[in-house]
Structure formats: structure tokens, C-alpha cells
N, CA, C, O and CB atoms as a CASP TS submission, in Angstrom:
PFRMAT TS
TARGET T0000
AUTHOR 0000-0000-0000
METHOD Language model
MODEL 1
PARENT N/A
ATOM      1  N   MET     1       0.845  -1.165   0.000  1.00  0.00           N
ATOM      2  CA  MET     1       0.000   0.000   0.000  1.00  0.00           C
ATOM      3  C   MET     1       0.898   1.238   0.000  1.00  0.00           C
ATOM      4  O   MET     1       1.978   1.234   0.592  1.00  0.00           O
ATOM      5  CB  MET     1      -0.966  -0.008   1.219  1.00  0.00           C
ATOM      6  N   LYS     2       0.444   2.282  -0.662  1.00  0.00           N
ATOM      7  CA  LYS     2       1.178   3.537  -0.708  1.00  0.00           C
ATOM      8  C   LYS     2       0.347   4.625  -0.025  1.00  0.00           C
ATOM      9  O   LYS     2      -0.847   4.759  -0.292  1.00  0.00           O
ATOM     10  CB  LYS     2       1.516   3.932  -2.175  1.00  0.00           C
ATOM     11  N   ALA     3       0.983   5.396   0.852  1.00  0.00           N
ATOM     12  CA  ALA     3       0.294   6.477   1.567  1.00  0.00           C
ATOM     13  C   ALA     3       0.293   7.741   0.719  1.00  0.00           C
ATOM     14  O   ALA     3       1.230   7.997  -0.038  1.00  0.00           O
ATOM     15  CB  ALA     3       0.965   6.749   2.938  1.00  0.00           C
ATOM     16  N   PHE     4      -0.779   8.531   0.856  1.00  0.00           N
ATOM     17  CA  PHE     4      -0.915   9.769   0.095  1.00  0.00           C
ATOM     18  C   PHE     4      -1.662  10.795   0.942  1.00  0.00           C
ATOM     19  O   PHE     4      -2.598  10.448   1.662  1.00  0.00           O
ATOM     20  CB  PHE     4      -1.655   9.519  -1.252  1.00  0.00           C
ATOM     21  N   VAL     5      -1.252  12.048   0.857  1.00  0.00           N
ATOM     22  CA  VAL     5      -1.949  13.138   1.539  1.00  0.00           C
ATOM     23  C   VAL     5      -2.353  14.166   0.493  1.00  0.00           C
ATOM     24  O   VAL     5      -1.520  14.645  -0.275  1.00  0.00           O
ATOM     25  CB  VAL     5      -1.054  13.786   2.654  1.00  0.00           C
ATOM     26  N   ASP     6      -3.631  14.497   0.471  1.00  0.00           N
ATOM     27  CA  ASP     6      -4.123  15.560  -0.408  1.00  0.00           C
ATOM     28  C   ASP     6      -3.749  16.887   0.245  1.00  0.00           C
ATOM     29  O   ASP     6      -4.392  17.311   1.205  1.00  0.00           O
ATOM     30  CB  ASP     6      -5.689  15.450  -0.647  1.00  0.00           C
ATOM     31  N   LYS     7      -2.723  17.537  -0.267  1.00  0.00           N
ATOM     32  CA  LYS     7      -2.204  18.771   0.343  1.00  0.00           C
ATOM     33  C   LYS     7      -3.257  19.878   0.383  1.00  0.00           C
ATOM     34  O   LYS     7      -3.211  20.731   1.269  1.00  0.00           O
ATOM     35  CB  LYS     7      -0.976  19.259  -0.423  1.00  0.00           C
ATOM     36  N   ASP     8      -4.194  19.883  -0.548  1.00  0.00           N
ATOM     37  CA  ASP     8      -5.258  20.894  -0.542  1.00  0.00           C
ATOM     38  C   ASP     8      -6.304  20.608   0.533  1.00  0.00           C
ATOM     39  O   ASP     8      -6.992  21.520   0.991  1.00  0.00           O
ATOM     40  CB  ASP     8      -5.931  20.959  -1.913  1.00  0.00           C
ATOM     41  N   GLY     9      -6.423  19.352   0.933  1.00  0.00           N
ATOM     42  CA  GLY     9      -7.420  18.974   1.925  1.00  0.00           C
ATOM     43  C   GLY     9      -6.870  18.879   3.342  1.00  0.00           C
ATOM     44  O   GLY     9      -7.639  18.789   4.299  1.00  0.00           O
ATOM     45  N   CYS    10      -5.547  18.898   3.486  1.00  0.00           N
ATOM     46  CA  CYS    10      -4.924  18.785   4.806  1.00  0.00           C
ATOM     47  C   CYS    10      -5.186  20.057   5.613  1.00  0.00           C
ATOM     48  O   CYS    10      -4.962  21.168   5.133  1.00  0.00           O
ATOM     49  CB  CYS    10      -3.397  18.527   4.675  1.00  0.00           C
ATOM     50  N   ILE    11      -5.664  19.874   6.849  1.00  0.00           N
ATOM     51  CA  ILE    11      -5.936  21.028   7.718  1.00  0.00           C
ATOM     52  C   ILE    11      -4.862  21.186   8.793  1.00  0.00           C
ATOM     53  O   ILE    11      -5.027  21.969   9.727  1.00  0.00           O
ATOM     54  CB  ILE    11      -7.316  20.884   8.378  1.00  0.00           C
ATOM     55  N   SER    12      -3.777  20.452   8.663  1.00  0.00           N
ATOM     56  CA  SER    12      -2.624  20.547   9.575  1.00  0.00           C
ATOM     57  C   SER    12      -2.977  20.228  11.024  1.00  0.00           C
ATOM     58  O   SER    12      -2.435  20.837  11.946  1.00  0.00           O
ATOM     59  CB  SER    12      -2.029  21.936   9.506  1.00  0.00           C
ATOM     60  N   CYS    13      -3.877  19.280  11.224  1.00  0.00           N
ATOM     61  CA  CYS    13      -4.292  18.937  12.586  1.00  0.00           C
ATOM     62  C   CYS    13      -3.301  18.005  13.284  1.00  0.00           C
ATOM     63  O   CYS    13      -3.293  17.925  14.513  1.00  0.00           O
ATOM     64  CB  CYS    13      -5.664  18.291  12.560  1.00  0.00           C
ATOM     65  N   GLY    14      -2.466  17.299  12.515  1.00  0.00           N
ATOM     66  CA  GLY    14      -1.473  16.401  13.095  1.00  0.00           C
ATOM     67  C   GLY    14      -1.987  15.016  13.409  1.00  0.00           C
ATOM     68  O   GLY    14      -1.246  14.198  13.954  1.00  0.00           O
ATOM     69  N   LEU    15      -3.235  14.727  13.080  1.00  0.00           N
ATOM     70  CA  LEU    15      -3.819  13.428  13.399  1.00  0.00           C
ATOM     71  C   LEU    15      -3.109  12.288  12.668  1.00  0.00           C
ATOM     72  O   LEU    15      -2.889  11.228  13.253  1.00  0.00           O
ATOM     73  CB  LEU    15      -5.299  13.423  13.051  1.00  0.00           C
ATOM     74  N   CYS    16      -2.754  12.486  11.422  1.00  0.00           N
ATOM     75  CA  CYS    16      -2.042  11.450  10.657  1.00  0.00           C
ATOM     76  C   CYS    16      -0.755  11.047  11.376  1.00  0.00           C
ATOM     77  O   CYS    16      -0.469   9.864  11.559  1.00  0.00           O
ATOM     78  CB  CYS    16      -1.720  11.951   9.225  1.00  0.00           C
ATOM     79  N   VAL    17       0.011  12.062  11.778  1.00  0.00           N
ATOM     80  CA  VAL    17       1.292  11.835  12.448  1.00  0.00           C
ATOM     81  C   VAL    17       1.083  11.181  13.809  1.00  0.00           C
ATOM     82  O   VAL    17       1.855  10.307  14.204  1.00  0.00           O
ATOM     83  CB  VAL    17       2.059  13.157  12.608  1.00  0.00           C
ATOM     84  N   GLU    18       0.052  11.595  14.520  1.00  0.00           N
ATOM     85  CA  GLU    18      -0.235  11.035  15.838  1.00  0.00           C
ATOM     86  C   GLU    18      -0.644   9.570  15.744  1.00  0.00           C
ATOM     87  O   GLU    18      -0.228   8.751  16.564  1.00  0.00           O
ATOM     88  CB  GLU    18      -1.333  11.838  16.524  1.00  0.00           C
ATOM     89  N   ILE    19      -1.456   9.242  14.746  1.00  0.00           N
ATOM     90  CA  ILE    19      -1.950   7.874  14.592  1.00  0.00           C
ATOM     91  C   ILE    19      -0.895   6.946  13.999  1.00  0.00           C
ATOM     92  O   ILE    19      -0.783   5.792  14.410  1.00  0.00           O
ATOM     93  CB  ILE    19      -3.192   7.863  13.717  1.00  0.00           C
ATOM     94  N   CYS    20      -0.124   7.442  13.039  1.00  0.00           N
ATOM     95  CA  CYS    20       0.821   6.573  12.334  1.00  0.00           C
ATOM     96  C   CYS    20       2.149   7.292  12.052  1.00  0.00           C
ATOM     97  O   CYS    20       2.437   7.621  10.901  1.00  0.00           O
ATOM     98  CB  CYS    20       0.202   6.081  11.016  1.00  0.00           C
ATOM     99  N   PRO    21       2.960   7.539  13.092  1.00  0.00           N
ATOM    100  CA  PRO    21       4.223   8.250  12.901  1.00  0.00           C
ATOM    101  C   PRO    21       5.243   7.471  12.073  1.00  0.00           C
ATOM    102  O   PRO    21       6.216   8.044  11.581  1.00  0.00           O
ATOM    103  CB  PRO    21       4.819   8.579  14.235  1.00  0.00           C
ATOM    104  N   GLU    22       5.019   6.151  11.919  1.00  0.00           N
ATOM    105  CA  GLU    22       5.913   5.345  11.088  1.00  0.00           C
ATOM    106  C   GLU    22       5.795   5.723   9.618  1.00  0.00           C
ATOM    107  O   GLU    22       6.704   5.456   8.832  1.00  0.00           O
ATOM    108  CB  GLU    22       5.612   3.859  11.269  1.00  0.00           C
ATOM    109  N   VAL    23       4.679   6.343   9.244  1.00  0.00           N
ATOM    110  CA  VAL    23       4.405   6.653   7.843  1.00  0.00           C
ATOM    111  C   VAL    23       4.356   8.160   7.573  1.00  0.00           C
ATOM    112  O   VAL    23       4.835   8.615   6.534  1.00  0.00           O
ATOM    113  CB  VAL    23       3.093   6.019   7.425  1.00  0.00           C
ATOM    114  N   PHE    24       3.785   8.934   8.494  1.00  0.00           N
ATOM    115  CA  PHE    24       3.563  10.360   8.241  1.00  0.00           C
ATOM    116  C   PHE    24       4.439  11.255   9.104  1.00  0.00           C
ATOM    117  O   PHE    24       4.857  10.881  10.199  1.00  0.00           O
ATOM    118  CB  PHE    24       2.113  10.703   8.475  1.00  0.00           C
ATOM    119  N   ARG    25       4.704  12.440   8.583  1.00  0.00           N
ATOM    120  CA  ARG    25       5.379  13.508   9.323  1.00  0.00           C
ATOM    121  C   ARG    25       4.841  14.829   8.793  1.00  0.00           C
ATOM    122  O   ARG    25       4.185  14.875   7.752  1.00  0.00           O
ATOM    123  CB  ARG    25       6.952  13.424   9.175  1.00  0.00           C
ATOM    124  N   MET    26       5.124  15.893   9.515  1.00  0.00           N
ATOM    125  CA  MET    26       4.710  17.225   9.083  1.00  0.00           C
ATOM    126  C   MET    26       5.860  17.855   8.303  1.00  0.00           C
ATOM    127  O   MET    26       7.011  17.782   8.731  1.00  0.00           O
ATOM    128  CB  MET    26       4.300  18.120  10.305  1.00  0.00           C
ATOM    129  N   ASP    27       5.557  18.475   7.159  1.00  0.00           N
ATOM    130  CA  ASP    27       6.603  19.126   6.374  1.00  0.00           C
ATOM    131  C   ASP    27       6.862  20.535   6.913  1.00  0.00           C
ATOM    132  O   ASP    27       6.259  20.937   7.908  1.00  0.00           O
ATOM    133  CB  ASP    27       6.208  19.181   4.877  1.00  0.00           C
ATOM    134  N   ALA    28       7.736  21.269   6.274  1.00  0.00           N
ATOM    135  CA  ALA    28       8.124  22.611   6.733  1.00  0.00           C
ATOM    136  C   ALA    28       6.952  23.589   6.741  1.00  0.00           C
ATOM    137  O   ALA    28       6.966  24.569   7.486  1.00  0.00           O
ATOM    138  CB  ALA    28       9.233  23.160   5.850  1.00  0.00           C
ATOM    139  N   ASP    29       5.938  23.326   5.916  1.00  0.00           N
ATOM    140  CA  ASP    29       4.760  24.197   5.853  1.00  0.00           C
ATOM    141  C   ASP    29       3.661  23.770   6.822  1.00  0.00           C
ATOM    142  O   ASP    29       2.602  24.396   6.871  1.00  0.00           O
ATOM    143  CB  ASP    29       4.208  24.216   4.442  1.00  0.00           C
ATOM    144  N   GLY    30       3.909  22.698   7.601  1.00  0.00           N
ATOM    145  CA  GLY    30       2.908  22.222   8.546  1.00  0.00           C
ATOM    146  C   GLY    30       1.868  21.312   7.939  1.00  0.00           C
ATOM    147  O   GLY    30       0.835  21.051   8.556  1.00  0.00           O
ATOM    148  N   ILE    31       2.126  20.821   6.730  1.00  0.00           N
ATOM    149  CA  ILE    31       1.213  19.906   6.041  1.00  0.00           C
ATOM    150  C   ILE    31       1.751  18.483   6.207  1.00  0.00           C
ATOM    151  O   ILE    31       2.957  18.256   6.120  1.00  0.00           O
ATOM    152  CB  ILE    31       1.063  20.282   4.516  1.00  0.00           C
ATOM    153  N   ALA    32       0.853  17.536   6.445  1.00  0.00           N
ATOM    154  CA  ALA    32       1.267  16.146   6.589  1.00  0.00           C
ATOM    155  C   ALA    32       1.802  15.617   5.268  1.00  0.00           C
ATOM    156  O   ALA    32       1.334  15.993   4.193  1.00  0.00           O
ATOM    157  CB  ALA    32       0.099  15.278   7.079  1.00  0.00           C
ATOM    158  N   GLU    33       2.801  14.729   5.368  1.00  0.00           N
ATOM    159  CA  GLU    33       3.344  14.068   4.188  1.00  0.00           C
ATOM    160  C   GLU    33       3.821  12.677   4.582  1.00  0.00           C
ATOM    161  O   GLU    33       4.287  12.480   5.704  1.00  0.00           O
ATOM    162  CB  GLU    33       4.503  14.898   3.562  1.00  0.00           C
ATOM    163  N   PRO    34       3.712  11.711   3.678  1.00  0.00           N
ATOM    164  CA  PRO    34       4.266  10.392   3.964  1.00  0.00           C
ATOM    165  C   PRO    34       5.783  10.458   3.831  1.00  0.00           C
ATOM    166  O   PRO    34       6.299  11.160   2.961  1.00  0.00           O
ATOM    167  CB  PRO    34       3.668   9.310   3.011  1.00  0.00           C
ATOM    168  N   HIS    35       6.501   9.733   4.687  1.00  0.00           N
ATOM    169  CA  HIS    35       7.955   9.732   4.595  1.00  0.00           C
ATOM    170  C   HIS    35       8.523   8.341   4.350  1.00  0.00           C
ATOM    171  O   HIS    35       9.719   8.119   4.534  1.00  0.00           O
ATOM    172  CB  HIS    35       8.548  10.306   5.855  1.00  0.00           C
ATOM    173  N   VAL    36       7.685   7.414   3.942  1.00  0.00           N
ATOM    174  CA  VAL    36       8.124   6.085   3.517  1.00  0.00           C
ATOM    175  C   VAL    36       7.474   5.770   2.172  1.00  0.00           C
ATOM    176  O   VAL    36       6.396   6.275   1.860  1.00  0.00           O
ATOM    177  CB  VAL    36       7.761   4.995   4.586  1.00  0.00           C
ATOM    178  N   ASN    37       8.138   4.935   1.381  1.00  0.00           N
ATOM    179  CA  ASN    37       7.590   4.571   0.071  1.00  0.00           C
ATOM    180  C   ASN    37       6.460   3.564   0.179  1.00  0.00           C
ATOM    181  O   ASN    37       5.479   3.637  -0.561  1.00  0.00           O
ATOM    182  CB  ASN    37       8.681   4.012  -0.814  1.00  0.00           C
ATOM    183  N   THR    38       6.600   2.620   1.107  1.00  0.00           N
ATOM    184  CA  THR    38       5.562   1.610   1.280  1.00  0.00           C
ATOM    185  C   THR    38       5.134   1.565   2.735  1.00  0.00           C
ATOM    186  O   THR    38       5.965   1.668   3.637  1.00  0.00           O
ATOM    187  CB  THR    38       6.056   0.224   0.816  1.00  0.00           C
ATOM    188  N   VAL    39       3.855   1.412   2.959  1.00  0.00           N
ATOM    189  CA  VAL    39       3.307   1.368   4.311  1.00  0.00           C
ATOM    190  C   VAL    39       3.605   0.002   4.916  1.00  0.00           C
ATOM    191  O   VAL    39       3.282  -1.020   4.311  1.00  0.00           O
ATOM    192  CB  VAL    39       1.773   1.653   4.307  1.00  0.00           C
ATOM    193  N   PRO    40       4.227  -0.037   6.118  1.00  0.00           N
ATOM    194  CA  PRO    40       4.474  -1.330   6.764  1.00  0.00           C
ATOM    195  C   PRO    40       3.163  -1.972   7.218  1.00  0.00           C
ATOM    196  O   PRO    40       2.195  -1.280   7.531  1.00  0.00           O
ATOM    197  CB  PRO    40       5.424  -1.158   7.966  1.00  0.00           C
ATOM    198  N   GLU    41       3.149  -3.286   7.247  1.00  0.00           N
ATOM    199  CA  GLU    41       1.930  -3.998   7.665  1.00  0.00           C
ATOM    200  C   GLU    41       1.827  -4.112   9.156  1.00  0.00           C
ATOM    201  O   GLU    41       0.862  -4.683   9.665  1.00  0.00           O
ATOM    202  CB  GLU    41       1.885  -5.373   7.059  1.00  0.00           C
TER
END
């Protein structure tokens, strides 16, 4: 599976990072982004 964040829909709440820090992080603009190529199982 590949993770994706719609940058236009992200409200910068941090929920993605809180729920799954292995996959998501906040970028310099405060928008969530995936930081791995494949989601671990």
C-alpha cells in the first residue's frame, strides 16, 4: 500500500502523524506528508 496526503485537503491537525508516525510527518509548511515509500503492515 502507498500512503498519500491531499495537500489541498490537509488542515494541519497532526492526526495522521499522531496515529501513524511510522508513515507520516509534518513538512516545513505544517502539512502532513508520507515519509516512507511503502506502508508497513
